[in-house]
C-alpha positions in Angstrom: 0.0 0.0 0.0 1.8 3.2 -1.2 1.0 5.4 1.8 3.0 6.4 5.0 2.6 8.6 8.0 3.4 12.2 7.5 1.6 14.3 10.1 -0.2 14.3 13.5 -3.2 16.7 13.5 -4.8 18.3 16.6 -8.0 20.2 16.6 -7.6 23.4 18.6 -9.7 26.3 19.8 -6.6 28.5 19.6 -4.1 27.0 17.1 -1.3 29.6 17.5 -1.4 29.4 21.3 -1.4 25.6 21.4 1.3 25.4 18.7 3.5 27.7 20.8 3.1 25.3 23.8 4.0 22.3 21.8 6.9 23.9 20.1 8.4 24.9 23.4 7.6 21.5 24.9 9.4 19.7 22.1 12.1 22.3 21.4 10.6 22.6 17.8 9.6 25.7 15.9 6.3 27.1 14.8 5.8 27.5 11.1 2.9 29.9 10.8 2.0 31.5 7.5 0.1 34.8 7.6 -3.6 34.2 7.1 -3.2 30.4 7.1 -5.9 28.5 8.9 -3.5 25.8 10.2 -0.4 26.2 12.2 2.5 23.6 11.9 5.1 22.7 14.4 8.2 20.7 13.5 12.0 20.4 14.3 14.1 23.3 13.1 15.3 22.7 9.5 12.9 19.8 9.0 11.9 18.9 5.5 8.7 17.0 5.1 8.2 14.1 4.7 11.0 12.6 6.8 10.3 9.9 9.4 12.8 11.4 11.8 9.8 13.3 13.2 6.1 13.5 12.8 5.2 17.2 12.5 2.1 18.4 14.4 -0.6 20.4 12.6 -3.1 22.5 14.6 -6.5 23.1 13.0 -9.1 25.6 14.2 -12.4 24.2 15.6 -15.1 25.9 17.7 -15.9 22.9 19.8 -14.1 22.5 23.2 -12.6 19.2 24.1 -15.2 17.0 25.8 -13.8 13.4 26.2 -10.5 11.6 26.4 -8.6 11.5 23.1 -8.1 8.2 21.4 -4.7 9.4 20.1 -2.0 10.9 22.4 1.8 11.6 22.5 4.3 9.9 24.8 7.4 12.0 25.5 10.8 10.3 26.1 13.1 10.9 29.0 16.7 9.8 29.4 16.9 9.5 33.2 14.8 9.9 36.3 16.2 13.4 36.8 15.4 14.3 33.2 11.8 13.0 33.5 11.3 15.1 36.7 12.8 18.3 35.1 10.8 17.8 31.9 7.5 17.5 33.9 8.4 20.6 35.9 9.2 22.6 32.7 6.0 21.4 31.0 4.0 22.6 34.0 5.6 26.0 33.8 4.7 26.1 30.1 1.0 25.5 31.0 0.5 21.8 31.3 -1.4 20.3 34.3 -1.4 16.9 36.0 -4.2 14.7 34.9 -5.9 11.6 36.4 -7.3 9.3 33.7 -7.3 6.3 36.1 -3.7 5.4 35.5 -3.0 4.6 39.2 0.5 4.2 40.5 2.6 4.1 37.4 6.2 5.3 36.6 5.1 7.6 33.8 3.4 11.0 34.4 0.1 11.9 32.7 -0.4 15.6 31.9 -2.8 17.7 29.8 -1.8 20.5 27.5 -3.5 23.9 27.8 -6.5 22.7 25.8 -6.8 19.5 27.8 -5.2 17.0 25.4 -3.7 14.1 27.3 0.0 13.2 27.0 2.5 11.1 29.0 6.1 11.8 30.1 7.6 8.4 30.2 10.2 7.1 32.6 13.5 6.2 30.9 13.1 3.2 28.5 15.7 1.7 26.3 13.3 1.3 23.4 12.9 5.1 23.1 16.5 6.3 23.7 17.0 7.4 20.0 13.5 8.6 19.1 14.0 12.3 19.8 11.6 14.1 22.2 8.5 12.1 21.0 8.8 8.5 22.0 5.5 7.4 20.4 2.2 8.5 19.0 -0.3 6.1 20.6 -3.7 5.2 19.3 -6.4 3.4 21.4 -7.5 0.1 19.9 -10.0 -2.6 20.8 -7.7 -5.3 19.5 -4.2 -4.0 18.7 -3.0 -7.2 17.0 -6.0 -7.3 14.7 -5.8 -3.6 13.9 -2.1 -3.9 13.2 -3.0 -5.8 10.1 -4.5 -2.7 8.7 -2.1 -0.1 10.1 1.2 -1.8 9.2 0.7 -1.4 5.4 -1.3 1.8 5.7 1.4 3.6 7.8 4.3 2.4 5.6 6.1 1.5 8.8 7.2 -1.9 10.0 6.1 -3.8 13.2 8.9 -3.2 15.6 7.7 -4.1 19.1 4.8 -5.7 21.0 3.7 -6.3 24.6 1.6 -9.4 24.5 -1.8 -8.7 22.9 -2.0 -5.2 24.5 0.4 -3.2 22.4 1.8 -3.3 18.9 4.4 -0.7 17.8 5.6 0.3 14.3 8.6 2.4 13.3 9.8 3.7 10.0 11.8 1.3 7.8 14.8 3.5 8.4 14.7 2.9 12.1 14.5 6.5 13.0 12.0 8.8 14.8 9.1 8.0 17.0 7.0 4.8 17.2 3.4 4.6 16.2 1.7 2.3 18.7 -1.7 0.6 19.1 -2.8 0.3 22.7 -5.6 -1.9 24.0 -8.5 -0.1 25.7 -12.0 -1.3 26.4 -13.8 1.9 25.2 -15.0 2.1 21.6 -14.8 5.2 19.4 -18.0 7.1 19.7 -17.3 10.7 18.5 -15.0 12.3 16.0 -11.4 12.1 17.1 -9.9 15.5 18.1 -6.5 14.1 17.2 -5.8 12.2 14.0 -3.0 11.2 11.7 -2.4 12.0 8.0 -1.1 9.6 5.4 0.2 10.5 2.0 1.4 8.5 -1.0 4.9 8.8 -2.2 5.6 11.3 -5.1 4.6 9.7 -8.3 1.9 7.5 -6.7 -1.8 7.9 -7.2 -3.9 9.2 -4.4 -7.2 7.6 -5.7 -5.5 4.3 -6.0 -4.1 4.5 -2.5 -7.6 5.3 -1.2 -9.0 2.3 -3.0 -6.4 0.0 -1.5 -7.2 1.4 2.0 -10.9 0.8 1.5 -10.2 -2.8 0.3 -8.1 -3.3 3.4 -11.0 -2.4 5.8 -11.2 1.4 5.9 -14.5 3.2 5.4 -15.4 6.7 4.1 -15.9 9.2 6.8 -17.7 12.6 6.9 -16.2 15.0 9.4 -17.7 18.1 7.7 -14.9 18.4 5.2 -17.3 19.3 2.4 -16.5 19.1 -1.3 -13.5 20.5 -3.1 -10.8 19.5 -0.6 -7.6 17.9 -1.8 -7.6 15.2 0.9 -9.8 12.2 1.5 -11.2 11.4 5.0 -11.4 7.7 6.0 -11.9 5.7 9.2 -9.9 2.6 10.1 -11.7 -0.6 11.2 -12.0 0.7 14.7 -13.6 4.0 13.5 -10.6 6.2 14.0 -10.6 9.0 11.3 -7.5 9.7 9.3 -6.8 11.7 6.1 -5.1 10.6 2.9 -3.3 13.6 1.4 -2.0 14.2 -2.1 1.4 12.6 -3.0 4.5 14.1 -1.4 
């Protein structure tokens, strides 16, 4: 399937403000064009697409966040001291502690200024070379079953697993963050506030890529995108929306 991950997208009530938080949190830069609806954040000097990072795109929406997101970011740390100092810095930037029922765990759950959940992980060998983002994590009813769809759709390779509860993918080049499917009991019931974008390689055909994704188990999705947009909105077999962009 000629598609691969290119962006993570977050709905935001105030895209510039939320972009500034995440740029500071990740030590990335804000790429904001005058008059543009979206605001992008990526590493300094980054040229898309490059799996060394997944840029974050912030899109304006009027609705406030209402329920737990089904997609979140895990941040990497290199030591216990680094984890503690990172949490402290994030709180100074505007993050707040969050209880989502995690109990007594070695990672720290926080919410960004618009309430989007994310985790600051304790040091883990698997994430020592990922950069600031250890993983982009998607909730799944059955990670192993859903992996059959997302491995070819993401263009990444299956790189790690934890029993039947987690399946992780990483770029074929072995760089950048992981994309992980994590088992949860809750089903998707409303439009995701966070989603990922796929794109075919240059020279590939967007329509053909969409057909292959539909044959693999995706379904068309209407999130109010209307006619005349250059991207196609689909939902994976668990109902998680994603977009297929033009080749790049």
